[in-house]
C-alpha positions in Angstrom: 22.2 -48.9 53.1 23.1 -46.0 50.9 19.8 -46.1 49.0 17.8 -45.8 52.3 19.9 -42.8 53.4 19.4 -41.1 50.0 15.6 -41.7 50.2 15.6 -40.3 53.8 17.5 -37.2 52.7 15.2 -36.7 49.7 12.1 -37.0 52.0 13.6 -34.5 54.5 14.4 -32.0 51.7 10.9 -32.4 50.3 9.3 -31.8 53.7 11.5 -28.8 54.3 10.4 -27.4 51.0 6.7 -28.0 51.6 7.0 -26.3 55.1 8.8 -23.3 53.6 6.2 -22.9 50.8 3.3 -23.3 53.2 4.7 -20.7 55.6 5.4 -18.0 53.0 3.9 -14.7 54.3 3.2 -13.4 50.9 2.0 -15.8 48.3 -0.7 -15.3 45.7 -3.6 -17.8 45.4 -3.1 -20.2 42.6 0.7 -19.8 42.0 1.8 -21.3 38.7 4.2 -24.2 38.9 6.1 -23.1 35.8 5.9 -19.3 36.1 4.2 -16.7 38.3 4.4 -12.9 38.2 1.8 -11.2 40.4 1.4 -7.8 42.1 -1.2 -7.3 44.8 -2.4 -4.9 47.5 -1.1 -5.9 51.0 -2.7 -3.5 53.5 -5.9 -2.4 51.7 -8.8 -3.8 49.6 -10.9 -2.2 46.9 -14.0 -0.3 48.0 -17.2 0.1 46.1 -15.7 2.6 43.6 -12.4 0.8 43.1 -10.5 2.9 45.7 -8.0 1.5 48.1 -9.7 1.2 51.5 -7.9 0.5 54.8 -8.9 0.2 58.4 -9.3 4.0 58.7 -11.0 4.7 55.4 -9.8 5.4 51.8 -6.0 5.6 51.2 -4.3 7.6 48.5 -1.6 5.9 46.5 0.9 8.8 46.9 3.1 10.3 44.2 6.2 8.3 45.1 6.9 4.6 45.0 9.8 2.5 46.4 10.6 -1.2 46.2 12.8 -3.6 48.2 13.3 -7.3 47.2 14.6 -10.6 48.3 15.5 -13.6 46.0 15.7 -17.3 46.6 17.5 -19.9 44.5 16.5 -23.6 44.7 15.1 -22.8 48.2 18.7 -23.2 49.4 20.1 -19.6 49.2 18.0 -16.5 50.0 19.4 -13.0 50.0 17.9 -9.5 50.0 16.2 -6.9 52.2 12.5 -6.5 51.5 11.7 -4.5 54.6 9.3 -1.6 54.7 12.0 0.8 55.8 14.3 -0.1 52.8 11.4 0.2 50.3 10.4 3.6 51.7 14.1 4.7 51.6 14.5 3.5 48.0 11.5 5.7 47.0 12.4 8.7 49.1 9.2 8.2 51.1 8.7 9.6 54.6 4.9 9.1 54.9 3.6 5.7 53.7 0.1 5.7 52.2 -0.1 2.0 51.1 1.9 -1.1 50.9 1.8 -3.6 48.0 3.8 -6.7 47.1 4.9 -8.6 44.1 6.0 -12.2 43.8 7.6 -14.0 40.9 8.8 -17.6 40.6 10.3 -19.6 37.8 9.8 -23.4 37.6 8.4 -23.7 41.1 11.2 -23.1 43.4 14.1 -22.8 41.0 14.1 -19.0 41.3 11.8 -16.9 43.4 11.7 -13.1 44.0 9.4 -11.2 46.5 9.2 -7.5 46.8 7.6 -5.0 49.1 6.3 -2.0 47.2 5.6 1.2 49.2 3.6 4.2 48.0 3.5 7.6 49.7 5.0 11.1 50.0 
């Protein structure tokens, strides 16, 4: 009886982990299972000349940068504030030019950190 309960609990935790990983809003393609450390553009893509292009044309990176992060341990405890408002405040930014993100994980879901990176003036 105890063995079947443990198996059920293990299956439920595995499913919860799979759902959480699959629903992550910011995850790079091809995340490493041992270690990942990636930075990427969030609201722009590179144009013909390597410039950052958004919906309304080219975007300047801005002279200031701010970052706000959240961390997860064993997919059991998550803390932090990675909001745009906090990232802009941390960089002293009042006009946002572009938004990037970074993500880092160690040993799959042992430790994960995601950050919002704001550039602007």
